[in-house]
All heavy atoms as a GROMACS GRO file, in nm:
protein
  575
    1LEU      N    1 -11.881 -12.050   3.812
    1LEU     CA    2 -11.882 -11.926   3.875
    1LEU      C    3 -11.895 -11.941   4.024
    1LEU      O    4 -11.978 -12.022   4.072
    1LEU     CB    5 -11.991 -11.836   3.820
    1LEU     CG    6 -12.004 -11.690   3.878
    1LEU    CD1    7 -11.881 -11.611   3.842
    1LEU    CD2    8 -12.129 -11.633   3.830
    2ILE      N    9 -11.811 -11.883   4.102
    2ILE     CA   10 -11.811 -11.894   4.247
    2ILE      C   11 -11.836 -11.762   4.303
    2ILE      O   12 -11.767 -11.667   4.273
    2ILE     CB   13 -11.684 -11.957   4.298
    2ILE    CG1   14 -11.664 -12.103   4.241
    2ILE    CG2   15 -11.682 -11.960   4.452
    2ILE    CD1   16 -11.528 -12.154   4.262
    3CYS      N   17 -11.923 -11.755   4.403
    3CYS     CA   18 -11.947 -11.626   4.478
    3CYS      C   19 -11.928 -11.655   4.629
    3CYS      O   20 -12.004 -11.735   4.680
    3CYS     CB   21 -12.089 -11.574   4.450
    3CYS     SG   22 -12.131 -11.416   4.530
    4LEU      N   23 -11.839 -11.586   4.684
    4LEU     CA   24 -11.810 -11.595   4.828
    4LEU      C   25 -11.867 -11.471   4.889
    4LEU      O   26 -11.810 -11.359   4.867
    4LEU     CB   27 -11.663 -11.610   4.865
    4LEU     CG   28 -11.596 -11.730   4.791
    4LEU    CD1   29 -11.455 -11.720   4.820
    4LEU    CD2   30 -11.652 -11.860   4.838
    5ALA      N   31 -11.975 -11.480   4.963
    5ALA     CA   32 -12.045 -11.354   5.009
    5ALA      C   33 -12.117 -11.374   5.140
    5ALA      O   34 -12.132 -11.487   5.180
    5ALA     CB   35 -12.144 -11.304   4.902
    6THR      N   36 -12.155 -11.270   5.198
    6THR     CA   37 -12.236 -11.275   5.319
    6THR      C   38 -12.371 -11.339   5.284
    6THR      O   39 -12.429 -11.298   5.183
    6THR     CB   40 -12.254 -11.135   5.383
    6THR    OG1   41 -12.128 -11.080   5.414
    6THR    CG2   42 -12.345 -11.135   5.498
    7GLN      N   43 -12.414 -11.435   5.364
    7GLN     CA   44 -12.546 -11.503   5.339
    7GLN      C   45 -12.656 -11.431   5.418
    7GLN      O   46 -12.638 -11.391   5.533
    7GLN     CB   47 -12.528 -11.646   5.376
    7GLN     CG   48 -12.422 -11.724   5.304
    7GLN     CD   49 -12.455 -11.734   5.153
    7GLN    OE1   50 -12.566 -11.774   5.112
    7GLN    NE2   51 -12.360 -11.698   5.075
    8LEU      N   52 -12.769 -11.422   5.362
    8LEU     CA   53 -12.887 -11.366   5.434
    8LEU      C   54 -12.969 -11.480   5.496
    8LEU      O   55 -12.982 -11.582   5.426
    8LEU     CB   56 -12.974 -11.277   5.339
    8LEU     CG   57 -12.901 -11.155   5.284
    8LEU    CD1   58 -12.991 -11.080   5.194
    8LEU    CD2   59 -12.855 -11.065   5.401
    9GLU      N   60 -13.029 -11.447   5.604
    9GLU     CA   61 -13.119 -11.543   5.671
    9GLU      C   62 -13.247 -11.554   5.594
    9GLU      O   63 -13.310 -11.454   5.556
    9GLU     CB   64 -13.142 -11.499   5.816
    9GLU     CG   65 -13.238 -11.582   5.894
    9GLU     CD   66 -13.262 -11.529   6.029
    9GLU    OE1   67 -13.325 -11.422   6.042
    9GLU    OE2   68 -13.213 -11.592   6.132
   10VAL      N   69 -13.300 -11.679   5.579
   10VAL     CA   70 -13.432 -11.696   5.517
   10VAL      C   71 -13.518 -11.780   5.613
   10VAL      O   72 -13.472 -11.884   5.658
   10VAL     CB   73 -13.414 -11.767   5.384
   10VAL    CG1   74 -13.552 -11.790   5.317
   10VAL    CG2   75 -13.330 -11.685   5.281
   11LYS      N   76 -13.633 -11.732   5.640
   11LYS     CA   77 -13.728 -11.804   5.721
   11LYS      C   78 -13.866 -11.806   5.651
   11LYS      O   79 -13.912 -11.712   5.605
   11LYS     CB   80 -13.752 -11.738   5.850
   11LYS     CG   81 -13.628 -11.746   5.950
   11LYS     CD   82 -13.670 -11.688   6.093
   11LYS     CE   83 -13.550 -11.708   6.177
   11LYS     NZ   84 -13.576 -11.650   6.313
   12SER      N   85 -13.917 -11.933   5.632
   12SER     CA   86 -14.040 -11.955   5.562
   12SER      C   87 -14.043 -11.884   5.430
   12SER      O   88 -14.136 -11.820   5.387
   12SER     CB   89 -14.159 -11.903   5.646
   12SER     OG   90 -14.160 -11.965   5.771
   13THR      N   91 -13.938 -11.910   5.350
   13THR     CA   92 -13.915 -11.856   5.215
   13THR      C   93 -13.899 -11.705   5.209
   13THR      O   94 -13.906 -11.647   5.094
   13THR     CB   95 -14.026 -11.908   5.112
   13THR    OG1   96 -14.150 -11.845   5.148
   13THR    CG2   97 -14.040 -12.055   5.118
   14LYS      N   98 -13.884 -11.637   5.321
   14LYS     CA   99 -13.877 -11.494   5.317
   14LYS      C  100 -13.734 -11.454   5.374
   14LYS      O  101 -13.690 -11.503   5.476
   14LYS     CB  102 -13.985 -11.424   5.398
   14LYS     CG  103 -14.122 -11.451   5.340
   14LYS     CD  104 -14.232 -11.376   5.418
   14LYS     CE  105 -14.364 -11.408   5.344
   14LYS     NZ  106 -14.479 -11.344   5.408
   15VAL      N  107 -13.672 -11.354   5.310
   15VAL     CA  108 -13.548 -11.305   5.353
   15VAL      C  109 -13.577 -11.203   5.474
   15VAL      O  110 -13.656 -11.117   5.462
   15VAL     CB  111 -13.473 -11.229   5.246
   15VAL    CG1  112 -13.350 -11.164   5.296
   15VAL    CG2  113 -13.446 -11.320   5.130
   16THR      N  114 -13.516 -11.239   5.593
   16THR     CA  115 -13.546 -11.158   5.710
   16THR      C  116 -13.461 -11.030   5.716
   16THR      O  117 -13.505 -10.932   5.791
   16THR     CB  118 -13.504 -11.230   5.838
   16THR    OG1  119 -13.366 -11.261   5.838
   16THR    CG2  120 -13.576 -11.372   5.836
   17GLY      N  121 -13.357 -11.015   5.642
   17GLY     CA  122 -13.269 -10.895   5.652
   17GLY      C  123 -13.159 -10.917   5.750
   17GLY      O  124 -13.069 -10.833   5.756
   18ASN      N  125 -13.160 -11.028   5.823
   18ASN     CA  126 -13.045 -11.063   5.911
   18ASN      C  127 -12.944 -11.141   5.840
   18ASN      O  128 -12.966 -11.210   5.734
   18ASN     CB  129 -13.104 -11.143   6.032
   18ASN     CG  130 -13.191 -11.069   6.115
   18ASN    OD1  131 -13.178 -10.950   6.138
   18ASN    ND2  132 -13.303 -11.131   6.160
   19ILE      N  133 -12.818 -11.138   5.891
   19ILE     CA  134 -12.709 -11.219   5.832
   19ILE      C  135 -12.717 -11.360   5.890
   19ILE      O  136 -12.739 -11.381   6.006
   19ILE     CB  137 -12.576 -11.155   5.871
   19ILE    CG1  138 -12.564 -11.025   5.793
   19ILE    CG2  139 -12.458 -11.251   5.835
   19ILE    CD1  140 -12.437 -10.946   5.833
   20ALA      N  141 -12.707 -11.462   5.797
   20ALA     CA  142 -12.699 -11.602   5.844
   20ALA      C  143 -12.547 -11.631   5.856
   20ALA      O  144 -12.473 -11.633   5.756
   20ALA     CB  145 -12.766 -11.690   5.743
   21GLY      N  146 -12.503 -11.670   5.971
   21GLY     CA  147 -12.358 -11.699   5.987
   21GLY      C  148 -12.279 -11.567   6.002
   21GLY      O  149 -12.329 -11.469   6.055
   22LYS      N  150 -12.156 -11.575   5.958
   22LYS     CA  151 -12.062 -11.466   5.976
   22LYS      C  152 -12.068 -11.371   5.849
   22LYS      O  153 -12.086 -11.411   5.742
   22LYS     CB  154 -11.920 -11.514   5.989
   22LYS     CG  155 -11.902 -11.591   6.124
   22LYS     CD  156 -11.760 -11.635   6.133
   22LYS     CE  157 -11.736 -11.711   6.269
   22LYS     NZ  158 -11.599 -11.754   6.283
   23ASN      N  159 -12.046 -11.236   5.879
   23ASN     CA  160 -12.034 -11.144   5.773
   23ASN      C  161 -11.905 -11.168   5.692
   23ASN      O  162 -11.792 -11.184   5.754
   23ASN     CB  163 -12.034 -11.000   5.834
   23ASN     CG  164 -12.046 -10.888   5.736
   23ASN    OD1  165 -12.048 -10.915   5.615
   23ASN    ND2  166 -12.044 -10.771   5.781
   24CYS      N  167 -11.909 -11.173   5.569
   24CYS     CA  168 -11.790 -11.190   5.481
   24CYS      C  169 -11.716 -11.062   5.471
   24CYS      O  170 -11.726 -10.987   5.372
   24CYS     CB  171 -11.840 -11.241   5.336
   24CYS     SG  172 -11.700 -11.289   5.245
   25HIS      N  173 -11.634 -11.036   5.575
   25HIS     CA  174 -11.566 -10.905   5.586
   25HIS      C  175 -11.437 -10.927   5.663
   25HIS      O  176 -11.423 -11.012   5.749
   25HIS     CB  177 -11.661 -10.820   5.677
   25HIS     CG  178 -11.602 -10.682   5.708
   25HIS    ND1  179 -11.524 -10.658   5.820
   25HIS    CD2  180 -11.620 -10.566   5.648
   25HIS    CE1  181 -11.490 -10.532   5.823
   25HIS    NE2  182 -11.541 -10.472   5.722
   26GLY      N  183 -11.326 -10.863   5.621
   26GLY     CA  184 -11.201 -10.874   5.689
   26GLY      C  185 -11.148 -11.013   5.692
   26GLY      O  186 -11.130 -11.075   5.587
   27GLU      N  187 -11.107 -11.056   5.817
   27GLU     CA  188 -11.051 -11.190   5.828
   27GLU      C  189 -11.145 -11.310   5.782
   27GLU      O  190 -11.102 -11.409   5.732
   27GLU     CB  191 -11.012 -11.219   5.969
   27GLU     CG  192 -10.889 -11.142   6.009
   27GLU     CD  193 -10.766 -11.185   5.926
   27GLU    OE1  194 -10.744 -11.302   5.894
   27GLU    OE2  195 -10.682 -11.105   5.902
   28GLU      N  196 -11.280 -11.285   5.793
   28GLU     CA  197 -11.378 -11.388   5.750
   28GLU      C  198 -11.369 -11.404   5.594
   28GLU      O  199 -11.378 -11.511   5.549
   28GLU     CB  200 -11.515 -11.352   5.790
   28GLU     CG  201 -11.623 -11.453   5.742
   28GLU     CD  202 -11.604 -11.593   5.794
   28GLU    OE1  203 -11.535 -11.612   5.896
   28GLU    OE2  204 -11.661 -11.688   5.735
   29LYS      N  205 -11.341 -11.293   5.530
   29LYS     CA  206 -11.326 -11.302   5.376
   29LYS      C  207 -11.209 -11.388   5.347
   29LYS      O  208 -11.213 -11.474   5.259
   29LYS     CB  209 -11.314 -11.158   5.326
   29LYS     CG  210 -11.319 -11.160   5.169
   29LYS     CD  211 -11.328 -11.011   5.122
   29LYS     CE  212 -11.461 -10.956   5.147
   29LYS     NZ  213 -11.492 -10.828   5.079
   30VAL      N  214 -11.096 -11.364   5.415
   30VAL     CA  215 -10.975 -11.438   5.402
   30VAL      C  216 -11.003 -11.587   5.421
   30VAL      O  217 -10.956 -11.679   5.349
   30VAL     CB  218 -10.862 -11.391   5.481
   30VAL    CG1  219 -10.743 -11.490   5.483
   30VAL    CG2  220 -10.818 -11.251   5.437
   31CYS      N  221 -11.068 -11.618   5.534
   31CYS     CA  222 -11.100 -11.753   5.569
   31CYS      C  223 -11.179 -11.830   5.463
   31CYS      O  224 -11.149 -11.934   5.430
   31CYS     CB  225 -11.181 -11.756   5.702
   31CYS     SG  226 -11.216 -11.922   5.764
   32ARG      N  227 -11.276 -11.760   5.407
   32ARG     CA  228 -11.363 -11.816   5.301
   32ARG      C  229 -11.282 -11.846   5.177
   32ARG      O  230 -11.293 -11.948   5.109
   32ARG     CB  231 -11.486 -11.731   5.270
   32ARG     CG  232 -11.577 -11.728   5.388
   32ARG     CD  233 -11.703 -11.648   5.348
   32ARG     NE  234 -11.778 -11.619   5.470
   32ARG     CZ  235 -11.912 -11.592   5.468
   32ARG    NH1  236 -11.977 -11.582   5.352
   32ARG    NH2  237 -11.974 -11.572   5.576
   33ILE      N  238 -11.193 -11.750   5.138
   33ILE     CA  239 -11.109 -11.766   5.023
   33ILE      C  240 -11.016 -11.885   5.036
   33ILE      O  241 -11.005 -11.973   4.952
   33ILE     CB  242 -11.033 -11.636   4.994
   33ILE    CG1  243 -11.134 -11.528   4.949
   33ILE    CG2  244 -10.931 -11.654   4.892
   33ILE    CD1  245 -11.070 -11.384   4.945
   34THR      N  246 -10.944 -11.886   5.157
   34THR     CA  247 -10.843 -11.991   5.169
   34THR      C  248 -10.903 -12.128   5.201
   34THR      O  249 -10.841 -12.229   5.182
   34THR     CB  250 -10.746 -11.952   5.288
   34THR    OG1  251 -10.819 -11.925   5.403
   34THR    CG2  252 -10.663 -11.826   5.249
   35THR      N  253 -11.030 -12.133   5.241
   35THR     CA  254 -11.097 -12.256   5.259
   35THR      C  255 -11.140 -12.312   5.124
   35THR      O  256 -11.132 -12.436   5.098
   35THR     CB  257 -11.222 -12.240   5.348
   35THR    OG1  258 -11.186 -12.199   5.480
   35THR    CG2  259 -11.303 -12.364   5.362
   36ARG      N  260 -11.179 -12.226   5.034
   36ARG     CA  261 -11.226 -12.265   4.903
   36ARG      C  262 -11.113 -12.295   4.799
   36ARG      O  263 -11.118 -12.376   4.721
   36ARG     CB  264 -11.322 -12.160   4.852
   36ARG     CG  265 -11.371 -12.183   4.705
   36ARG     CD  266 -11.455 -12.313   4.697
   36ARG     NE  267 -11.507 -12.338   4.568
   36ARG     CZ  268 -11.437 -12.401   4.467
   36ARG    NH1  269 -11.317 -12.438   4.488
   36ARG    NH2  270 -11.494 -12.414   4.353
   37PHE      N  271 -11.002 -12.215   4.817
   37PHE     CA  272 -10.893 -12.223   4.719
   37PHE      C  273 -10.759 -12.248   4.786
   37PHE      O  274 -10.734 -12.198   4.900
   37PHE     CB  275 -10.880 -12.094   4.640
   37PHE     CG  276 -11.001 -12.050   4.563
   37PHE    CD1  277 -11.095 -11.960   4.620
   37PHE    CD2  278 -11.024 -12.106   4.442
   37PHE    CE1  279 -11.201 -11.922   4.544
   37PHE    CE2  280 -11.137 -12.066   4.368
   37PHE     CZ  281 -11.227 -11.980   4.420
   38ASP      N  282 -10.681 -12.332   4.727
   38ASP     CA  283 -10.541 -12.349   4.769
   38ASP      C  284 -10.459 -12.244   4.695
   38ASP      O  285 -10.425 -12.261   4.574
   38ASP     CB  286 -10.484 -12.491   4.739
   38ASP     CG  287 -10.343 -12.519   4.772
   38ASP    OD1  288 -10.276 -12.419   4.824
   38ASP    OD2  289 -10.300 -12.625   4.755
   39LEU      N  290 -10.417 -12.140   4.765
   39LEU     CA  291 -10.360 -12.030   4.691
   39LEU      C  292 -10.222 -12.062   4.644
   39LEU      O  293 -10.173 -11.991   4.550
   39LEU     CB  294 -10.354 -11.902   4.785
   39LEU     CG  295 -10.485 -11.850   4.832
   39LEU    CD1  296 -10.468 -11.728   4.918
   39LEU    CD2  297 -10.584 -11.822   4.722
   40ASP      N  298 -10.154 -12.162   4.695
   40ASP     CA  299 -10.025 -12.211   4.638
   40ASP      C  300 -10.037 -12.268   4.495
   40ASP      O  301  -9.934 -12.285   4.430
   40ASP     CB  302  -9.963 -12.320   4.735
   40ASP     CG  303  -9.925 -12.253   4.867
   40ASP    OD1  304  -9.894 -12.136   4.864
   40ASP    OD2  305  -9.926 -12.328   4.962
   41GLU      N  306 -10.156 -12.293   4.450
   41GLU     CA  307 -10.174 -12.350   4.310
   41GLU      C  308 -10.186 -12.237   4.208
   41GLU      O  309 -10.179 -12.264   4.091
   41GLU     CB  310 -10.313 -12.432   4.308
   41GLU     CG  311 -10.303 -12.554   4.389
   41GLU     CD  312 -10.437 -12.635   4.378
   41GLU    OE1  313 -10.530 -12.590   4.295
   41GLU    OE2  314 -10.452 -12.734   4.443
   42PHE      N  315 -10.174 -12.113   4.254
   42PHE     CA  316 -10.184 -12.002   4.157
   42PHE      C  317 -10.055 -11.933   4.142
   42PHE      O  318  -9.986 -11.902   4.241
   42PHE     CB  319 -10.290 -11.904   4.210
   42PHE     CG  320 -10.434 -11.959   4.207
   42PHE    CD1  321 -10.476 -12.024   4.327
   42PHE    CD2  322 -10.512 -11.954   4.096
   42PHE    CE1  323 -10.607 -12.077   4.329
   42PHE    CE2  324 -10.641 -12.011   4.093
   42PHE     CZ  325 -10.681 -12.073   4.217
   43ASP      N  326 -10.015 -11.902   4.016
   43ASP     CA  327  -9.887 -11.833   3.992
   43ASP      C  328  -9.908 -11.678   4.025
   43ASP      O  329  -9.807 -11.619   4.066
   43ASP     CB  330  -9.848 -11.845   3.844
   43ASP     CG  331  -9.810 -11.991   3.815
   43ASP    OD1  332  -9.763 -12.063   3.901
   43ASP    OD2  333  -9.829 -12.034   3.698
   44GLU      N  334 -10.016 -11.635   4.001
   44GLU     CA  335 -10.045 -11.491   4.032
   44GLU      C  336 -10.188 -11.473   4.076
   44GLU      O  337 -10.284 -11.531   4.035
   44GLU     CB  338 -10.033 -11.406   3.900
   44GLU     CG  339 -10.050 -11.256   3.930
   44GLU     CD  340 -10.023 -11.166   3.808
   44GLU    OE1  341 -10.011 -11.220   3.698
   44GLU    OE2  342 -10.012 -11.047   3.834
   45ILE      N  343 -10.202 -11.395   4.193
   45ILE     CA  344 -10.331 -11.362   4.248
   45ILE      C  345 -10.346 -11.211   4.230
   45ILE      O  346 -10.260 -11.136   4.278
   45ILE     CB  347 -10.331 -11.401   4.394
   45ILE    CG1  348 -10.319 -11.559   4.406
   45ILE    CG2  349 -10.472 -11.367   4.452
   45ILE    CD1  350 -10.306 -11.614   4.548
   46ILE      N  351 -10.465 -11.174   4.177
   46ILE     CA  352 -10.500 -11.037   4.159
   46ILE      C  353 -10.621 -11.015   4.239
   46ILE      O  354 -10.724 -11.088   4.228
   46ILE     CB  355 -10.523 -10.998   4.008
   46ILE    CG1  356 -10.392 -11.030   3.928
   46ILE    CG2  357 -10.559 -10.855   3.992
   46ILE    CD1  358 -10.413 -11.028   3.782
   47ALA      N  359 -10.625 -10.909   4.322
   47ALA     CA  360 -10.736 -10.875   4.405
   47ALA      C  361 -10.787 -10.736   4.382
   47ALA      O  362 -10.700 -10.644   4.359
   47ALA     CB  363 -10.703 -10.905   4.549
   48TYR      N  364 -10.914 -10.712   4.386
   48TYR     CA  365 -10.978 -10.584   4.379
   48TYR      C  366 -11.062 -10.557   4.502
   48TYR      O  367 -11.133 -10.646   4.547
   48TYR     CB  368 -11.074 -10.571   4.255
   48TYR     CG  369 -11.000 -10.593   4.126
   48TYR    CD1  370 -10.978 -10.726   4.078
   48TYR    CD2  371 -10.957 -10.488   4.048
   48TYR    CE1  372 -10.911 -10.745   3.955
   48TYR    CE2  373 -10.890 -10.504   3.928
   48TYR     CZ  374 -10.871 -10.631   3.883
   48TYR     OH  375 -10.803 -10.654   3.766
   49GLY      N  376 -11.043 -10.446   4.564
   49GLY     CA  377 -11.122 -10.410   4.685
   49GLY      C  378 -11.173 -10.269   4.671
   49GLY      O  379 -11.125 -10.183   4.605
   50ASP      N  380 -11.284 -10.254   4.745
   50ASP     CA  381 -11.346 -10.114   4.747
   50ASP      C  382 -11.394 -10.071   4.885
   50ASP      O  383 -11.464  -9.973   4.895
   50ASP     CB  384 -11.468 -10.111   4.652
   50ASP     CG  385 -11.581 -10.206   4.684
   50ASP    OD1  386 -11.572 -10.267   4.791
   50ASP    OD2  387 -11.663 -10.218   4.611
   51SER      N  388 -11.353 -10.145   4.991
   51SER     CA  389 -11.388 -10.104   5.121
   51SER      C  390 -11.281 -10.141   5.219
   51SER      O  391 -11.194 -10.233   5.193
   51SER     CB  392 -11.522 -10.164   5.163
   51SER     OG  393 -11.507 -10.310   5.182
   52PRO      N  394 -11.283 -10.091   5.340
   52PRO     CA  395 -11.186 -10.118   5.436
   52PRO      C  396 -11.187 -10.267   5.478
   52PRO      O  397 -11.091 -10.326   5.520
   52PRO     CB  398 -11.216 -10.032   5.560
   52PRO     CG  399 -11.287  -9.913   5.500
   52PRO     CD  400 -11.363  -9.967   5.381
   53GLY      N  401 -11.307 -10.338   5.458
   53GLY     CA  402 -11.318 -10.473   5.490
   53GLY      C  403 -11.243 -10.560   5.396
   53GLY      O  404 -11.238 -10.682   5.406
   54ASP      N  405 -11.183 -10.508   5.287
   54ASP     CA  406 -11.119 -10.579   5.186
   54ASP      C  407 -10.966 -10.586   5.216
   54ASP      O  408 -10.893 -10.651   5.145
   54ASP     CB  409 -11.137 -10.526   5.043
   54ASP     CG  410 -11.282 -10.545   4.997
   54ASP    OD1  411 -11.349 -10.645   5.043
   54ASP    OD2  412 -11.330 -10.457   4.923
   55ARG      N  413 -10.920 -10.509   5.316
   55ARG     CA  414 -10.776 -10.494   5.338
   55ARG      C  415 -10.706 -10.625   5.356
   55ARG      O  416 -10.603 -10.649   5.289
   55ARG     CB  417 -10.755 -10.412   5.472
   55ARG     CG  418 -10.606 -10.397   5.500
   55ARG     CD  419 -10.596 -10.303   5.623
   55ARG     NE  420 -10.459 -10.290   5.661
   55ARG     CZ  421 -10.385 -10.378   5.732
   55ARG    NH1  422 -10.441 -10.485   5.775
   55ARG    NH2  423 -10.255 -10.356   5.756
   56GLU      N  424 -10.764 -10.716   5.437
   56GLU     CA  425 -10.691 -10.852   5.464
   56GLU      C  426 -10.695 -10.934   5.334
   56GLU      O  427 -10.593 -10.998   5.306
   56GLU     CB  428 -10.766 -10.922   5.580
   56GLU     CG  429 -10.750 -10.857   5.709
   56GLU     CD  430 -10.855 -10.749   5.739
   56GLU    OE1  431 -10.919 -10.702   5.655
   56GLU    OE2  432 -10.866 -10.714   5.862
   57MET      N  433 -10.802 -10.932   5.253
   57MET     CA  434 -10.803 -11.000   5.132
   57MET      C  435 -10.698 -10.953   5.033
   57MET      O  436 -10.630 -11.022   4.971
   57MET     CB  437 -10.943 -10.986   5.064
   57MET     CG  438 -10.952 -11.046   4.926
   57MET     SD  439 -11.087 -10.999   4.828
   57MET     CE  440 -11.055 -10.821   4.807
   58LEU      N  441 -10.679 -10.819   5.026
   58LEU     CA  442 -10.582 -10.756   4.934
   58LEU      C  443 -10.444 -10.807   4.964
   58LEU      O  444 -10.356 -10.818   4.878
   58LEU     CB  445 -10.594 -10.606   4.944
   58LEU     CG  446 -10.724 -10.549   4.877
   58LEU    CD1  447 -10.735 -10.403   4.916
   58LEU    CD2  448 -10.718 -10.573   4.731
   59LEU      N  449 -10.419 -10.830   5.097
   59LEU     CA  450 -10.284 -10.875   5.136
   59LEU      C  451 -10.254 -11.014   5.088
   59LEU      O  452 -10.134 -11.052   5.085
   59LEU     CB  453 -10.271 -10.865   5.286
   59LEU     CG  454 -10.278 -10.727   5.350
   59LEU    CD1  455 -10.277 -10.731   5.501
   59LEU    CD2  456 -10.160 -10.642   5.298
   60LEU      N  457 -10.354 -11.091   5.040
   60LEU     CA  458 -10.333 -11.229   4.990
   60LEU      C  459 -10.274 -11.218   4.851
   60LEU      O  460 -10.210 -11.314   4.798
   60LEU     CB  461 -10.457 -11.303   4.985
   60LEU     CG  462 -10.533 -11.342   5.109
   60LEU    CD1  463 -10.661 -11.409   5.076
   60LEU    CD2  464 -10.444 -11.433   5.197
   61ALA      N  465 -10.295 -11.105   4.780
   61ALA     CA  466 -10.264 -11.097   4.635
   61ALA      C  467 -10.125 -11.045   4.602
   61ALA      O  468 -10.062 -10.972   4.680
   61ALA     CB  469 -10.369 -10.998   4.572
   62HIS      N  470 -10.078 -11.086   4.490
   62HIS     CA  471  -9.948 -11.032   4.438
   62HIS      C  472  -9.975 -10.898   4.376
   62HIS      O  473  -9.886 -10.810   4.383
   62HIS     CB  474  -9.897 -11.131   4.326
   62HIS     CG  475  -9.878 -11.268   4.371
   62HIS    ND1  476  -9.961 -11.371   4.341
   62HIS    CD2  477  -9.790 -11.321   4.453
   62HIS    CE1  478  -9.920 -11.486   4.396
   62HIS    NE2  479  -9.811 -11.457   4.466
   63THR      N  480 -10.085 -10.878   4.309
   63THR     CA  481 -10.127 -10.753   4.251
   63THR      C  482 -10.256 -10.705   4.313
   63THR      O  483 -10.354 -10.779   4.321
   63THR     CB  484 -10.140 -10.760   4.098
   63THR    OG1  485 -10.024 -10.816   4.042
   63THR    CG2  486 -10.171 -10.626   4.040
   64ARG      N  487 -10.258 -10.584   4.370
   64ARG     CA  488 -10.377 -10.534   4.438
   64ARG      C  489 -10.428 -10.402   4.382
   64ARG      O  490 -10.348 -10.316   4.339
   64ARG     CB  491 -10.331 -10.502   4.587
   64ARG     CG  492 -10.273 -10.620   4.656
   64ARG     CD  493 -10.216 -10.569   4.792
   64ARG     NE  494 -10.138 -10.678   4.858
   64ARG     CZ  495 -10.012 -10.690   4.858
   64ARG    NH1  496  -9.940 -10.599   4.794
   64ARG    NH2  497  -9.954 -10.790   4.915
   65PHE      N  498 -10.559 -10.390   4.372
   65PHE     CA  499 -10.622 -10.273   4.334
   65PHE      C  500 -10.721 -10.229   4.440
   65PHE      O  501 -10.805 -10.313   4.486
   65PHE     CB  502 -10.694 -10.291   4.198
   65PHE     CG  503 -10.595 -10.323   4.090
   65PHE    CD1  504 -10.574 -10.457   4.055
   65PHE    CD2  505 -10.531 -10.221   4.018
   65PHE    CE1  506 -10.490 -10.487   3.948
   65PHE    CE2  507 -10.443 -10.255   3.913
   65PHE     CZ  508 -10.420 -10.389   3.886
   66TYR      N  509 -10.724 -10.108   4.484
   66TYR     CA  510 -10.817 -10.056   4.578
   66TYR      C  511 -10.877  -9.927   4.535
   66TYR      O  512 -10.801  -9.837   4.499
   66TYR     CB  513 -10.750 -10.038   4.713
   66TYR     CG  514 -10.839  -9.987   4.820
   66TYR    CD1  515 -10.928 -10.074   4.891
   66TYR    CD2  516 -10.847  -9.854   4.861
   66TYR    CE1  517 -11.023 -10.031   4.984
   66TYR    CE2  518 -10.931  -9.812   4.957
   66TYR     CZ  519 -11.021  -9.895   5.013
   66TYR     OH  520 -11.106  -9.851   5.114
   67LYS      N  521 -11.014  -9.924   4.525
   67LYS     CA  522 -11.077  -9.796   4.488
   67LYS      C  523 -11.207  -9.794   4.567
   67LYS      O  524 -11.300  -9.865   4.530
   67LYS     CB  525 -11.099  -9.798   4.336
   67LYS     CG  526 -11.168  -9.670   4.302
   67LYS     CD  527 -11.180  -9.645   4.150
   67LYS     CE  528 -11.268  -9.538   4.121
   67LYS     NZ  529 -11.228  -9.417   4.080
   68PRO      N  530 -11.219  -9.709   4.662
   68PRO     CA  531 -11.346  -9.703   4.733
   68PRO      C  532 -11.448  -9.630   4.644
   68PRO      O  533 -11.418  -9.544   4.558
   68PRO     CB  534 -11.306  -9.610   4.853
   68PRO     CG  535 -11.186  -9.532   4.817
   68PRO     CD  536 -11.112  -9.622   4.718
   69PHE      N  537 -11.572  -9.668   4.661
   69PHE     CA  538 -11.680  -9.605   4.591
   69PHE      C  539 -11.711  -9.468   4.661
   69PHE      O  540 -11.705  -9.460   4.784
   69PHE     CB  541 -11.815  -9.678   4.594
   69PHE     CG  542 -11.807  -9.808   4.511
   69PHE    CD1  543 -11.809  -9.928   4.565
   69PHE    CD2  544 -11.804  -9.797   4.372
   69PHE    CE1  545 -11.802 -10.040   4.479
   69PHE    CE2  546 -11.801  -9.903   4.293
   69PHE     CZ  547 -11.797 -10.031   4.342
   70ARG      N  548 -11.730  -9.373   4.577
   70ARG     CA  549 -11.766  -9.235   4.628
   70ARG      C  550 -11.885  -9.181   4.554
   70ARG      O  551 -11.901  -9.210   4.431
   70ARG     CB  552 -11.642  -9.142   4.610
   70ARG     CG  553 -11.515  -9.190   4.678
   70ARG     CD  554 -11.429  -9.068   4.694
   70ARG     NE  555 -11.286  -9.097   4.730
   70ARG     CZ  556 -11.244  -9.166   4.832
   70ARG    NH1  557 -11.329  -9.216   4.914
   70ARG    NH2  558 -11.110  -9.182   4.850
   71ASP      N  559 -11.956  -9.106   4.628
   71ASP     CA  560 -12.077  -9.038   4.553
   71ASP      C  561 -12.023  -8.943   4.452
   71ASP      O  562 -11.929  -8.869   4.475
   71ASP     CB  563 -12.162  -8.958   4.658
   71ASP     CG  564 -12.239  -9.056   4.748
   71ASP    OD1  565 -12.255  -9.171   4.706
   71ASP    OD2  566 -12.273  -9.009   4.860
   72GLN      N  567 -12.083  -8.944   4.338
   72GLN     CA  568 -12.035  -8.856   4.231
   72GLN      C  569 -12.116  -8.729   4.227
   72GLN      O  570 -12.230  -8.726   4.247
   72GLN     CB  571 -12.049  -8.928   4.091
   72GLN     CG  572 -11.969  -9.046   4.084
   72GLN     CD  573 -11.821  -9.021   4.071
   72GLN    OE1  574 -11.776  -8.921   4.010
   72GLN    NE2  575 -11.738  -9.113   4.126
   0.00000   0.00000   0.00000
């Protein structure tokens, strides 16, 4: 199982609430995906997004699904 996500800063075993490094959003999300995976090795790429920060990631996929969360 692989999780590519924004990392939180930890100091003295406590989470500070700050981001460590870059936020996994937009182009940074694409960078993390393409660094971890050679997309040419896949016959089909399916992506699911739920926020505007997923737009760039969705463009990598052959099949895309986008559904923003809304309060019910």
